[in-house]
C-alpha positions in Angstrom: 43.1 -8.0 -56.0 43.9 -4.7 -57.7 44.4 -1.5 -55.6 44.3 1.9 -57.2 46.9 4.6 -56.2 48.0 7.9 -57.8 51.4 7.6 -59.4 54.2 10.1 -58.9 53.4 11.5 -62.4 49.8 12.0 -61.3 48.4 9.1 -63.3 46.2 6.4 -61.9 48.2 3.3 -61.0 46.7 -0.2 -60.4 48.8 -2.5 -58.2 48.2 -6.2 -57.7 48.4 -6.6 -54.0 49.5 -10.2 -54.1 52.6 -9.3 -56.1 54.0 -6.7 -53.7 57.3 -7.7 -52.1 58.4 -4.5 -50.3 57.0 -1.1 -49.4 59.2 1.9 -48.4 58.7 5.5 -47.6 60.5 8.0 -49.8 60.6 11.8 -50.0 57.9 12.0 -52.7 55.5 9.4 -51.3 55.8 5.6 -51.2 57.7 3.1 -53.3 56.0 -0.2 -53.9 58.3 -3.0 -55.1 57.5 -6.2 -56.9 59.7 -9.1 -58.0 62.4 -8.9 -60.6 63.4 -5.3 -59.7 60.1 -3.7 -60.7 58.7 -0.8 -58.7 56.2 2.1 -58.8 56.2 5.3 -56.8 52.9 6.6 -55.5 52.0 9.9 -53.8 50.0 8.3 -50.9 51.8 8.1 -47.5 53.1 4.6 -46.5 50.4 4.2 -43.8 47.6 4.6 -46.4 49.3 2.3 -48.8 49.7 -0.4 -46.2 46.1 -0.2 -45.1 44.8 -0.4 -48.6 47.0 -3.3 -49.5 46.1 -5.2 -46.3 42.3 -4.6 -46.9 42.8 -6.0 -50.4 44.5 -9.1 -49.1 42.0 -9.9 -46.3 39.7 -12.9 -47.0 36.3 -11.8 -48.1 33.1 -13.4 -47.0 
């Protein structure tokens, strides 16, 4: 499931919620990490990022 965020450079960023391995709060927003050292920084606060990722991962009826 893809989740849309706004990247640190103000571009739209799509994240595959199933590939996220770690989420951390940083000064400029939130860093979302994936396997193999890949990451993206988004401007949304960590609470919003976690909520949107969790919603995307919930089973749908």
